[in-house]
N, C-alpha and C positions, 0 to 999 in steps of 0.2 A: 498595236499601240497599247500601252499599259493603262491608258485612261479608261479603257472599257471596264477594267476591274471595278471602277467606282460605281458603275451602273448597277442598280438593283436587279434589273431583268437581263439575263443573258438569253440570246435567241437560241432556241433549240432546233427549230426547223425553218426551212426557207419561207413557208407561208407566214409564220409568226414574224419573221424578219420584215417581210414586205408590209405586214400590218403595222408593225412598229414604225417603219419609215413613213407609211401613209399617214399615220396619226401625227407624227412629228411635223409633217408638211402641213397638215390642216391646222395643227396647233399654231404654227407660225403664220397662218393665213396667207401663205405665199401663193396658193392656188386661187384662181378667181373665186369669188364668193358664190357657193352653190345655192345657199339659201337667201334668195333675194329679200326675204322678209325680215332678215336680222338687222338690228340697229348697230350703228358704229359709234364707239367712243374713241375719239382721237386724243393723243396725248404726246407729251415730250418729257424726257427724263434727262437731267443734267448731272454729269459725272465729272469729278475732278481727278486728275492723274497724279500718281506718285512719279517722280522722275524716273525715266527709263522703263516704265511699264505701259503696255498697250491697254486700250479700253476693252471692255468685255464683249462688245458687239453682240452677235447672235447667240453667244453662249449665255446670255442673261435673258430671262423672260419675266413677264409681269402678268398677274391675274388680279381682278378687282372684286371686292365685296360690295354688294348693294347695301345702302343704309336704310332702304325703305321696303325691300321685299325679302321675306324670311324664307329659308329653305327648311321645310319641315323635318328633313332627315337629320340635319346638323344643328338646328335651332340657331344657326348663324345666318348672316346675310347671304343672299344668293351669290354664288361664285361664278365669274365669267370663265371663258376658256383662256388659254395662255397666248400671249403675244410676245414675240422676240423683239429685242431692241434692234432698230434698223437705221440705215442712212445716217451714220454719225457725222456731224459737222464739228470739227475741232477749232478752237481759237485759243490765243494765249494772251494773258493780261498780267503784268507785274510778275512775269516768270511762272505763273500758274496756268497749266493747260487744262481746259475743260472741253468736254465733248457733249453736244446735244443730240440725243437719239430720238427718233420718232417711234411711236407705237400706235397700232390700230387694233382695237379690241372689238370683237363682234359679240353682241349680247342679244338676248331675246327682247322683243318689244315689252315694255312695262318693267324693264330691269330696275328702273328708278335711278336715284343718284348714287354714285360711288361714295362709300364712307371710309374705305380702307383698301390697301392693296398689298399683295404679296410679291416680293421680288426674289427670284431664284438665281443664284450665281453658279453656273457650271463651268466658269472660266477657271484657270489654275491660280489666278491671283485675286486678292481682295480688291475692291474698288471703293472710292468714297462717293456716296450718293448725296449730291447737294439738294436737289429738289425734284418734284414731279408735278406736272399740271395735266389735268384731264378736262376734256370738253365733251359734254353730253350732247345727244342729238338735239336737245332743246337749247343748245348753246349756253348751258350753265357751265361756268368755269370753276373747277375745284382744285385748290392748291394743297400740296403736301410739302411742308418744310422739313426735309429729312436730316440733312447734315450728319451723316452717319456712315460707318464702315459696313460694307456688305461682304461677308467672307464666303469663300467657296463652299458649296454644299458638301464637298468631300470632307471638310473639317467639321462643319456645324451639324450636318444631317438635317438641316431644316431651312425653310425659306424665311426671309425677314418680312415682318409685318409693319406697315406704316399706316397711321391714321391721318385723316384729313385735318385741316387747320380749324375745324369747327369744334368748339368746346362745350362740354355738357357736365353738369353736376351728376354724380352717380345716379340719383333718383330720376334724372331726366334723360338718361341714355336711350337712344332709339333701340327698340327691342332687338333689331338685327345685330347690334354691336355689343349687347350686354355680355354675351358669352366670350366674345373676342377680347373685350376690355378685361374681363376676369382672368382669362388664360394668359394674356400678355403679362399682367402683373405677377402672376404666379411663377411664370418662367424666369422673370428677372430676380426672384428671391433665391432661387437655388435651394439646396437642402443643407447648406452649411458644411458640406464635406468636400474633399477632393482638392487637388491643386489646380488653380485656374490656368487655363490655356489662353493664349493671346486672343482667340476669337470668342471666348465665353462672354456673354452679356449677363453677368451675375453680380448682384450687389449684396454684400454681407459685411458684418462688423468684425473687427479684431482689436486686440490690445496693442499698445506700442511695445511689442516684444522683440522688435527687429533692430533696435538701435545699437546694441552691443555687437562685438565682433570677437567672440571668445577664441576663435581660431588664431587670433594674433597675440594671445597671451592674456594673463589675468588683468593687465592694465586696461584691456578693452572690454571687460565685462561691464554691462550696465543693467540696473534694475528694470524690471517690467513696469511700465506706467499704465495705470488704469486697472480697475477690477479689485482694488483693495482700499481700505480706509486710509492707510498711511500714504498711499501714492495714487490718488484719484487722477483720472485724465479722460478727455473725450475719446471716443473710439475712432479708429481709422478704417479704411476699406480693407477687407480681407483678401489676401492673395493665396492663402493655403500653401505658400512655399515655406520651406523650413526656415526657422528663425536664424540659425547660425550661418555665418558666411565664411568664405575661405580667404577673406582679406582683399578681394579685388573690388574695384568700383564697377557696379553694373547698372548702366543707365536704362537697361531693358526691363525694368520692373513691371509687374502686371498692373494695368489700369483698365477698367472696362472700356471697350472700344469707343463708346460715345463720349467718354471723358478725356480722351487723348487729345493733346495738342495736334494741330495739323502738321504735316511734314515740314511745311514752310516755317511755321512758328518754332518748331523744335530745332530746325537747323539754325535759325536766327539766334535762338537762345544759346545753343552750344557754341556758335561762332562768337557771340558776345563773351561767353565765358572763356573761350580760348584767347580771344583778343585781350581780355582783361588780365589773364594770367600769363600772357606771352613773356612778360618780364622774367618769369621763372624758367622759361624754356630757352632763354638766350644762350648762344654759344659761350659768351663770356662768363655767364653764371655757372657754367659747368664746373669750373675749377673750384668754386666755392659752393659746396653742396647747399649750404644756406648761410646767408650773410647775417650773422647775429650781432654785427657791430652797431653801435649807436650812430645817430645822425650827428655830424660835427657842428652844424650850424643851421639856422632857419633857411639860409640860402640852399643848403644841401637838400633840405626837404623839398624846396621849391623846384629843384632840378628834376624831380620825379614827373613834373608836369610840362607839357608843351604849351607855350603861350598860344600859338595858333598853327605854326608850321608843324604838320604831323609827320613824324618819321615813320616810314613803313619798312617792314622787313618781309622778305619772301619766306613763305612758311613751310619749307621742307622739314626742318627738324621738328617744328610744331606738329605738322601733319603726322609724322611717325608716332609722336607721343600720343596723339589723339586716338590713333588707330587702336591702341592697346585697350582702351576702355569704352569704346563706342561700338554698338552693334553694327554689323556689316552694312545693312541697308542704310542705316542712318549715316554711316561714314560716307557712303556715296553721296548722300544728300548734302553733307556739309563741306566736302572738300573744296567745292568751288568758292565757298564763302571765305575759306581760310587763306586763299591766295595772298591777300595783303593783310598784314596785321600791324596795327599801330603799337609801338612800344612805349609811347609816352601817354600818361593820363591827361584828359582835358583839365583845365584849371577849374577847381570848384568855385561855386558862386561866392562862398564866404570870404575868399581872398581876392576876388576879381577887382572890386572897386577900391578896396583899401586893405592892404595886406596885414594890418595890425588891429583892425576893428574887433577881431575875435577876442582880443585881450581885455577889452573894456567891460566893466561890470554891467553897464546898461545892456550890452549885447548878450552877455551871459544870462541875464534875467529875461531878456526878450525871447530867447530861444525856448524858454519854458512855456511861452504863450503862442509862439509862431514858428517854432522849429519843427523838428521831425518827431518829437515826443511831447506833444502839448496836452497829454491826457493825465499827467501825474500830479501836477501842482494843485494844492488846495488852500483855501483860506483857513487860517488858524483860529479856532474858536475858544481854546483854553490854553493858558500858559502855566508852566512850561509844557512844550509838546510832549506827549507820551505815546508810546506804542503798546503793543501787546506784551512786551517783555520789559521795557525800560522807560525811565523818564529822562528827559534831556538834561544835559549839564549846562546848557546855555542859560545865563541868568539875566534877569531884568536889567541889571546894571551894565551888561555887555552891550545892550542895544538902545537904551532909552535916550542917550545923547544924540542919536542919529536919525530921529524921526521927523526931520524937517519942521521942528518947532512944536510938534504935537507932544503931549504927555503920553506916557505908556498906556494909561487908561483910555485916553481919547483914541489912540491908534487901534486898540483892541475893540473898542465900542463901535468904531467906524468900519470895522472889517478891513483893516488896512495892512494886516500882517499875514504873510503867506508862507507856506512851507513846502519844500521839495523833499519828500521823505524817502530815503533809501536806507533805512536803518534796521529796524528789528527783523525784517524778513531775512536779512543777510547774516545776522549775528551767528546763528547756529552753524553756518557754513564757513565762516571766515578762517578758522584754524585749518580746516581741511583744504581750503583754496590756497593757503600760503604755500608757495612752492617755488622751484627754480624760476626766476624771472617774473614772479607775480607777488606783489605786495598788496593784498586786498584790504580795503577799508569799507566800513559802512558809514553813511553820512546823513546828516540833516542840515538843510540850508534854510535859513530864515530870510525873508525879503520884505521890503516895505513898498506899498503901492503909493507912488508920489502923485502930486496933483495933476501932472501931465500923463498919468496912467502908465508911466514906465515903472519897472520894478528895480528897486535898489537893494542889492544883497546886503544883509546886516551881519550875518555870522554863519560860520560853517563849523559843525561839530563832526569830528571824525573818530570812529572807534575802530581799533585794529588789534590783532593778536600781538602780544609781546613776542620777543624772539622765540624761535620754535621750541627752545628748551624751557622757556618760562611758561609753565602750564597754568599759572595762576590768573588765567582769564584775560580780560580785555583792558587795553589802555584807551584813554580818551583824551583828545585835545580840542580846544575851541579856538578858532582863528577868526580875527576880525579884519575888515578892510582898513588898511592904514596908509598914510601918505609916504612915510619914510621908505627908503629903498629896500632894506632887509625885510621888514614885516610885509611890505608889498610883494616881494618875491616869494615869501612863504605862502602868502594868500593865493598867488597864482598856482602854486603847487597844490594847494587844497582844492582850488576850483577844478584842476585836472582830475583829482580823485572823484569829485562829484560828477564830472562829465563821464568818467569811465563807468560809474554806477548807473548813470542815466542811460548810457548807450547799451549796456547789457540788459537793463530792464526793458528798454525800448525794443531791442531785438527779440528777446525771449518771451516777453509778456505782451507789450502793446502791439507788437507786430505778429510774431509767430502764434502765441496762444490765443490772443483776443480776436484775431481774424482767421488766419489759416486753419488752426486746429479746431476751433469751436464750430466753424461752419461745415466741416466735412461730414459730421453726423447728420446735419440737416439735408445735405445733398443725398446721402445714402437713403435716408428715410423718404425723401421726395421721390426718388426713382423706384423704391420698393412699394410705396403705399399710395402714391397719387398717379393715376393713369396719365399718359400724355394728353388724353382728352380732357383732363381736369383743368379748369381755368387757372387754378393756383399753380399747377405745374407749368402752364404756359407763361404765367407771370414771372415765376422764379427762374425758369430755365436759363435765360441770358446771364443771370447773376451767379451762375455756377460754372460758367465756361472755363475749362482748363484747370480748375482748382485741384481736383483730385490728382491730376498728373503732376502739377507743380509740387504738391505736398509729397507725392511719392519720390520725386527727384530730390526734394529737401531731405527726406529720410535716408537717401543714398549718399548725399555729399555734404549736406549742411549741418544737420542736427544729430548725425550718427556719431558713434565713438570714433575719436580721431578725425572728425569732420571739421569743416572750416570754422564753424562757430566755436567749437572747443579749442581749436588752435589759435583763435584770435581773441576771444573774450576772457576777461580775468576770472570768470566763473568756471572756465576750464571744463573738466569732465563732470562737474556737478550742474552744468547748465540746464539740462532737461529735468533733473530732479527738482531744481529750483522752480522751474515753470509748473511742475506738478504741485509743489507746495503752494504756489500762488493761485492755482486753479481752485484750491479750497475756498478762496475768497470770491471766486467768479460767480456772477449772477447774470443770467440772460436779461432779466428785466432792467438791470442797471446799465446794459449796453445801449439802451435807448438814450440818445444824446441828452434830451432834457433831464432825464433822471440822473445821468452821470454828472451834469453840470450842477444840479441841485445838491447831489450828494457831496460834491467837493466844495460846496458853498461858493461857487463861481456864478451862481444864478439863484433867483428865488422862484419858488413854485407859483404859478399864476394859471389857475385852471381856465379862466375866461380868455386867456391869450391863446390864439391858435397854435403858437409854438410850444405852449405848455410851460414856458419858463421865461423869466425876465433877467437879462444879463445884468450883473452888478456894475460892471463898467464896460463901455462899448469897445474899448481898444484891446480886445482879446480876439485876435484874428481867427483862430481856430473855432472858438465858441460862436462868434458872430456869423461868419460865413457858414459854419456848420448848421446853425439853427435855420438859416434860410434854406439850405439844401434839405434839411430834415423836413421842413414844412412842405417843400415841393414834393418830396417822396411820399409823405403822409397823405397829401391831397390826392396824388395819383393813385396810390394803393387804395385809398378810401373810395374814390370814384370807381375803380375797377371792381372792388368787392360789392359795391351797391348795384352794379349791373347784373351780377349773378346771384346775389343773396338778398331776398326781400326782407328777412327779419331774423331775429335771434334763433328761433327754432330751425331755420334752414341751415344754420351753421351746426347746431347741436345734432341734427339728423343727417349730416353729411358723413356717411360711413368712412369714406376715404380720409377726410380731414381728421376725423377722430382717431383713426388707426395711425395716421401720420404723427399726430401730436403725442399719442401714447408711446409710440416707438422712440421718438426723440427723447422723451422724459425718462422712459424706463430702460432703454437700451443704449442709444447713441450717446446720451449724457447720463447713462445709468448710475454712475457714481454719485449723481446729484438727485436721484429719484425721490429721496425723502424730503427734499427742500420744500418749504411752505410757499416760496415766492413764485413758483410756476403758476401761470394763469390756468383756469379750468377749461378754456376754449369752449365756452357755452354761449358766447355772444358774438355779434358782429364786431363789437369794440375789441374783444380779445383777439380775434383774427386779424383785424386791421393793425393793431399795435404790434403783434408778433411779426407780421409780414413787413411792416415798415422798418422795424428794428433789424430784421434779417437783411433786407435790401440795403439799409444804411451801413451795416457792418461790411458787407461784401463789396460795396462800391465806395462810398465817401470815406468811411473810417479807414479802410485799407489804403486808399489813395493818400490820405493825409499822413499816414505813418510810413508809407513806403517811398513815394517818389521824391522826397526831399533829402533822402539819405546821403546821396553823393554831395549835394550842395553844402551840407554841414559836416558830415562825418568823413567826407572824402579828403579832409585836411586833418591829419592826426592831432596836431596841437590843440585844435578846437574841441574835438571829441575823441580822445584816445580810447582804444578798446580795452586797454589794461595799463596799470602803472607798475613799473619795475622797481620803484623805490617808495618808501614811506616819506611823509613830510618829516624832516629831521628834527630830533629833540635837542634843545640846547645842551652843550656840554658833551656831546657824543662825537665820535670820529666823523660820522655822516655830516654833522653840522659844520665841522671844520671844512670838509670837502665842499659843502654848499657855499660857505662864506667865500671860499677861494674863487668860485666862478658860478654864481647862481644860474646863469643861462645854461651852462654846461650840465649842471645838476638836473635842470628841467628836461633837457634833451635826453639825458641818460635815463630819465624816469619814463619817457615815452616808450611805446613798443619799439623793438629793434627793426632794422631795415626790412627783414623778411616778413615779420608779423605785420608791420605797417603796410607793406606793399600788398600783402594778401588781403588785409582789411580793406584797403582802398579799392582793390580789384573787385571784391565782393560788393561794395557799395555801388560801384559803377554798373555791375551786371544787374543788381536789383533795381536801380533807379531808371533803367531804360524802358521806354514803351516799345513794344514790338509793332511791326507795321500793320498787323491785322486786328489791332485792338478795336473793340466796339465800346463807345463811350455812353455814359449815363444819358438817357434821353434819345438813344439810338437803338435800332434793332438791325440785325444782320441782313434782314430782308423785309421789304414793306409788307410781304404777305405772311407775317408771322402769326396772325390770328385772323379767323374769318368772322369779323364782327365790327360793323361800322362804328357803333357807339364807342367801343374800346379804342378804335383808332383815333376817333375825335378827341377822346380824353387824353390819349397818349400825346397827340399833337399839342394839347394844352400844357401838358407836363414839359414837353420840349421848349415851348414858349417861355414858361416860367423859369426854366434853367437859363435861357438866353438873357432874360431880365437880370437874373442873379449875376451873370457874367459882367453885365454893364455896371452893376452896383459894386462888384469887387474891384473893377478897374478904377471906379471913382474913389473908392476907399483907399486904394493903393496910392492914389494921387493926392490925397488929402493931407496937408502938412500937419494938421492938428493930431492926426492919428500916428503917433510916433512909432508904435510897434509894428506897423504894416511894412516898414522897410528897414528901420533901425540904422545904426552907425555903419553896418556892413552893406547897406543899400541892397538888400535882397528882398524884392517885393513878395508878399505872401500870395501865392497862386496855387497852393496845393489843393484847394477846394474849388478851383476854377474849372467848371465842368467840361468845357470844350465840346459842347453838345452839337455844334454846327458842323464840325469837321467831317469832310467826306474822306479826303485822303490825308491821314494824319502822318506827319513826318515821324519816323521812328527816332528813338534816341533819348537823350536826357533833356527833358523840357521843363521839369519841375512844375508841371501843371497838367490838368486833364484828369477826369475821374472815369476810369474804365468801369464797365458794368460789374466786372467780377474780379476775384483775387486771381489774376492770371500771370503773376510773376512772383 
């Protein structure tokens, strides 16, 4: 058998062979115990199976380190003998097979309590270790929450180390574990060289140098993001793989094993993606490589959706297509999910109750407060609005007649005029974005806050490049809402341009940059600088689940050159450059919700208020629900920190936290290292604020900008991803075409069938919850930390979230709060925690706050 070649010792003579066998047998304790005086530690190990792979059984063995008795030779805890995994009992739940193995470890009397264990895998396959539990002779139970891949020793040359669920600040680490704690962190950092292999557990930083695909030609070259003053960006995880690609989609990109989605989650994600794009794989679609025709009517768009009867197609042709770009093992995992694929999209919420509500100005305004991008609108404090480059062309006389009886001065003084600004940051890009099928505009929209707290649009300013040969800069038009048919139809066209601006900003900035991209460096720094024994590592870990893997997949299919975002958004191949431009304005401290609301003048600073901010008007669903969730997170994080840190010096002297914070500022977000707004991390208040903000971004902020996408952008007329025509100017050919049939002009302006369907498919995939989501206020296991006080505080956190759920339902039922449902009758549930769910239905629910950015 060739497996012998992997063993380090080859037997040279018979006697050595017999000795080796004898040792192996006593290692596995399968002979009756010859030393009656030895103590027994009993345990069980739980392993989850990949489809089609057997469990490791006896080819895996465990050794334990004492947390109380030191070995003078190694200066580490005393190490027990080895015990093999035995008597596996398998069971199946929700299609996931797990096996529970028993272990018996013989230790010397006075061995003390286990603090860590080593597991060695001599099997030929990796396995997923869920957890381990050990019981000492004194009946003390010690839990290990592992949830990690253990690779064969033939690949890794080393055993895997796991620490128990007890947390210690670095200065309080038991002497037996100090050396292990240090070694484990050092091994995770690597040395910054080499190409990562699947089994490497190494965390390191890289620039975004892998978005381009020069192999496909000059059109697919993209600038490197990060590492320069002109194109700053957060760092991503380093793979050490060459940056150039040969033009194939490869979903098998390197992610450290502990950051990988489970096989079940990955197959669901891919199945969802296949289902959503089945439209493009249909036999009928083959004759038309891509249907770039316009929709003929609104009914024609509606035909994309099934009302409720779902049509299924058997997926042979789909399966063949998938095989081309999915790694073999993964392909096995997903084929069973692809059997049935729906070819019709579900009906988006925005047109369910009333198919024309999206056209109303009140709904247009409401979506800025309760839609999928509620973080951009701000109160206007000086008139006319000005940006970094230009001053607005909207004049006082355009709007003063439309302020519900207030004078212009009164409206300004009462903070009643709001602006949705997508103007100056786009200007430098507009001429470059002008291309086949894209007519890009920059926009400013002014709105008036009425007495019932609804927003009434007052004016839209559009700036756009003149025809491509007219180099003399930008043209501008200001449109007003009017009653007569023709101006009203022009106004609808202008609103579509605003929605396209808002959708691209939402995708690239509010969603990708402000959640996915900025969190990744925090994850890498946490793994490199905070031991798993560190309480803050325990606190943050659930909020990082799957994020690095999702981001790696995004770099492969979403944000890469020729990827789905470039194909659908009007920003095209400048999409990621634009997000780098806006990273220049990013500040971590302003991602704290109270600071964000105060900065946008949506709330006033109130230091004595526990929320830190007072809403200017109650009927801002994102702001109101958000502050409740913020306060709950802040209280929980504060309680948690108080258990482990008694005072400011204990934060200042925590060597791991200081290294962590320094690395985030100087490396992970290194392009921002000179900024003055970073806190110094010298007080408990600094630590609490930082952790609250980080948990907020990963959970609630991401949920609020992600899970409503299908509800609103799943219907292209409401939020088109690009416009193919400008608003026509009087006296031009376009204007004549528009007058002839305004509806047809509008439909021709929307993305074509192919782009629209691709966009809808993307929204559908992103808006789905997967089945193994863990929600805010939940943990994957009740044994996630060995600390009673922490568990009590966590229970309190869960209770406060359940209270918030009741409040949200009450608010949604309150007829006074007009923005909670609006004309389209879509209740605002994007910040409804769903903290009580045990079995969450997967799918598009438009509610629920997962702990992490996991889609």
